[in-house]
C-alpha positions as CSV (number, residue, x, y, z in Angstrom):
1,M,-27.9,178.8,-16.8
2,G,-26.7,175.2,-17.4
3,A,-25.6,174.3,-21.0
4,I,-25.7,170.8,-22.5
5,I,-22.2,169.7,-23.4
6,R,-23.1,166.5,-25.2
7,S,-26.5,165.8,-26.4
8,R,-26.5,161.9,-26.6
9,W,-28.5,160.1,-24.0
10,W,-25.4,158.6,-22.4
11,P,-22.7,159.4,-21.8
12,T,-23.5,163.1,-21.5
13,A,-22.6,166.0,-19.2
14,V,-24.2,169.3,-18.1
15,A,-22.2,172.4,-17.0
16,G,-22.9,175.8,-15.5
17,D,-21.5,178.5,-13.4
18,W,-22.6,179.3,-9.8
19,R,-21.1,182.2,-7.9
20,G,-17.8,182.0,-9.6
21,S,-17.5,178.2,-9.5
22,R,-17.8,175.8,-12.5
23,V,-20.3,173.1,-11.7
24,L,-20.2,170.0,-13.8
25,L,-22.5,166.9,-13.9
26,R,-20.6,164.1,-15.7
27,P,-20.2,160.3,-15.7
28,L,-17.9,158.7,-13.2
29,R,-14.8,157.1,-14.7
30,V,-13.7,153.7,-13.5
31,R,-10.0,154.4,-13.4
32,A,-9.6,158.2,-13.3
33,D,-12.1,158.7,-10.4
34,K,-11.6,155.7,-8.2
35,R,-9.1,157.1,-5.7
36,E,-10.8,160.5,-5.4
37,F,-14.3,159.0,-5.1
38,L,-13.3,156.4,-2.5
39,A,-11.5,159.1,-0.5
40,L,-14.5,161.4,-0.6
41,R,-16.9,158.7,0.5
42,S,-14.5,157.7,3.3
43,A,-14.1,161.2,4.6
44,N,-17.8,161.8,4.5
45,S,-19.1,158.4,5.8
46,A,-20.5,159.8,9.0
47,W,-22.0,162.8,7.2
48,T,-23.9,160.6,4.6
49,R,-24.6,157.4,6.5
50,P,-27.9,158.5,8.1
51,W,-29.3,159.3,4.6
52,D,-27.7,156.6,2.5
53,S,-30.1,154.2,0.7
54,T,-29.7,150.5,1.6
55,A,-31.0,147.2,0.1
56,P,-32.9,145.1,2.5
57,G,-32.9,141.3,2.7
58,A,-30.6,138.5,1.7
59,G,-30.7,139.4,-2.0
60,A,-28.7,142.6,-1.6
61,V,-25.6,142.6,-3.8
62,S,-22.4,144.3,-2.9
63,M,-20.3,145.8,-5.7
64,N,-16.9,147.3,-5.9
65,F,-16.3,150.6,-7.5
66,G,-15.6,149.3,-11.0
67,Q,-18.7,147.0,-10.9
68,L,-20.9,149.8,-9.6
69,I,-19.8,152.2,-12.5
70,R,-20.3,149.5,-15.1
71,F,-23.7,148.6,-13.7
72,Q,-24.7,152.3,-13.7
73,D,-23.5,152.8,-17.2
74,R,-25.6,149.8,-18.4
75,E,-28.6,151.2,-16.7
76,A,-28.0,154.6,-18.3
77,H,-27.6,153.1,-21.8
78,E,-30.9,151.3,-21.3
79,G,-32.6,154.6,-20.4
80,R,-33.4,153.8,-16.7
81,L,-30.8,156.0,-15.0
82,L,-28.7,159.1,-15.3
83,P,-25.8,158.6,-12.8
84,F,-23.8,161.8,-12.6
85,A,-20.8,162.8,-10.5
86,V,-20.9,166.4,-9.3
87,E,-17.7,168.3,-9.9
88,V,-16.9,171.8,-8.8
89,D,-13.9,173.6,-10.2
90,G,-12.3,170.3,-11.2
91,A,-12.8,168.6,-7.8
92,L,-15.2,165.6,-7.3
93,V,-17.7,166.7,-4.6
94,G,-20.6,164.3,-4.7
95,Q,-23.2,162.5,-6.9
96,M,-26.6,163.3,-8.3
97,H,-28.8,160.7,-10.0
98,L,-32.0,160.7,-12.0
99,F,-33.4,157.2,-11.4
100,G,-36.6,155.2,-11.9
101,I,-36.9,156.8,-15.3
102,S,-40.3,155.9,-16.8
103,R,-41.4,156.5,-20.4
104,G,-44.7,156.0,-22.1
105,A,-47.6,157.9,-20.5
106,L,-45.7,158.8,-17.3
107,L,-42.4,160.4,-18.5
108,S,-41.2,160.8,-15.0
109,A,-38.2,160.2,-12.8
110,A,-36.9,160.8,-9.3
111,A,-33.7,162.6,-8.3
112,G,-31.3,161.7,-5.5
113,Y,-28.0,163.3,-4.4
114,W,-25.3,163.7,-1.8
115,I,-22.4,166.2,-1.5
116,G,-19.3,166.3,0.7
117,E,-19.8,168.1,4.0
118,Q,-17.0,170.6,3.2
119,Y,-19.1,171.8,0.2
120,A,-22.4,172.0,2.0
121,G,-23.9,175.4,2.6
122,R,-22.8,177.0,-0.7
123,S,-26.0,176.2,-2.6
124,I,-24.1,173.9,-4.9
125,T,-26.6,171.1,-4.5
126,P,-29.7,173.1,-5.5
127,Y,-27.9,174.6,-8.4
128,A,-26.8,171.2,-9.6
129,L,-30.3,169.8,-9.1
130,A,-31.7,172.7,-11.1
131,M,-29.3,171.8,-14.0
132,L,-30.4,168.2,-13.7
133,I,-34.1,169.1,-13.9
134,D,-33.5,171.3,-16.9
135,H,-31.7,168.4,-18.6
136,A,-34.6,166.0,-17.7
137,F,-37.1,168.4,-19.3
138,S,-35.0,169.1,-22.4
139,D,-32.6,166.4,-23.7
140,A,-34.1,163.5,-21.6
141,G,-37.6,164.5,-22.7
142,L,-39.3,163.9,-19.3
143,H,-42.4,165.6,-18.0
144,R,-42.0,165.3,-14.2
145,V,-39.2,165.1,-11.7
146,E,-39.7,164.2,-8.0
147,V,-37.5,164.4,-5.0
148,N,-38.3,162.2,-1.9
149,I,-36.8,163.4,1.4
150,R,-37.0,162.2,5.0
151,P,-38.9,164.8,7.1
152,D,-35.9,165.0,9.5
153,N,-33.4,165.7,6.7
154,D,-33.3,169.5,7.1
155,A,-30.4,170.0,4.7
156,S,-32.2,168.3,1.8
157,L,-35.4,170.1,2.6
158,R,-33.6,173.4,2.2
159,V,-32.5,172.2,-1.3
160,V,-36.0,171.8,-2.6
161,E,-37.2,175.0,-0.8
162,K,-34.5,177.0,-2.7
163,L,-35.9,175.6,-6.0
164,G,-39.6,176.2,-5.1
165,L,-40.6,172.6,-5.7
166,R,-44.2,171.7,-4.9
167,E,-44.9,169.4,-1.9
168,E,-47.1,166.5,-2.8
169,G,-47.4,164.8,0.6
170,M,-46.0,162.0,2.8
171,R,-45.2,158.5,1.6
172,K,-45.2,156.0,4.5
173,R,-42.2,153.7,4.8
174,Y,-41.2,154.6,1.3
175,L,-37.5,154.0,1.1
176,H,-35.0,151.8,2.9
177,I,-32.4,154.2,4.4
178,N,-29.5,153.3,6.7
179,G,-30.9,149.9,7.4
180,S,-34.6,150.5,7.9
181,W,-37.8,151.8,6.1
182,H,-38.5,155.5,6.5
183,D,-41.3,157.9,5.6
184,H,-40.5,160.4,2.9
185,L,-42.0,163.7,1.8
186,T,-42.4,164.0,-1.9
187,F,-41.7,167.2,-3.8
188,A,-42.1,167.5,-7.6
189,V,-42.1,169.8,-10.6
190,T,-43.6,169.3,-14.1
191,S,-42.5,171.0,-17.3
192,E,-45.7,173.0,-17.3
193,E,-44.7,174.7,-14.1
194,L,-41.7,176.3,-15.9
195,P,-43.5,178.0,-18.8
196,T,-41.3,181.1,-19.1
197,E,-38.0,180.2,-17.4
198,T,-35.7,177.2,-16.8
199,M,-35.2,175.7,-13.4
200,V,-31.8,177.3,-13.2
201,Q,-33.3,180.7,-14.0
202,R,-36.0,180.2,-11.3
203,F,-33.3,179.2,-8.8
204,R,-31.2,182.3,-9.5
205,R,-34.3,184.4,-9.2
206,L,-35.4,182.9,-5.9
207,M,-31.8,183.3,-4.6
208,G,-31.9,187.0,-5.6
209,E,-29.0,186.7,-8.0
210,P,-28.1,189.8,-10.1
211,G,-29.4,189.5,-13.7
212,A,-31.8,186.6,-12.9
213,S,-35.0,186.5,-15.0
214,M,-38.1,188.0,-13.4
């Protein structure tokens, strides 16, 4: 299962092992990651474009890599965002965010993610999402995590299926994706739905991994 490397709210990192590969959720670094990140995004532009979120209207702000990371770090320090890079065996392969973090009576957040096409099909994304959900319920102190997915995004629907997330229904024209508003299906899990195992343990069990908890 995933193990918390650093327990402070931000910066923090979460790591685990999946089928012989080391999976790490960590902050992006302005200088060290710029070239690799931009190359990864460029190589996967056609793969991710149909599912990329966009900001409608004249008020949309374009940021370069450094500005984006600094903005995300500020949001993370304020407790509204957990913006992780996904690393596998030392290579940057995608991103996974916990955003819209709400405290008070709600204690909830939404998760979003993308991964390079060359790493798809290895169940890295559901494993990383399982680690993120466990982190949300432990160190981040949240009660609920949701994932919103377009009904035609088959790859992302397989991610939540592998984790056994509960479907909550359709949200009409919920998110602005690739230039227009799209309906999304909402899937969610609360901490009470994992009374005897972590999400990583549930994922391993559902995937039939040897030694997984029953």
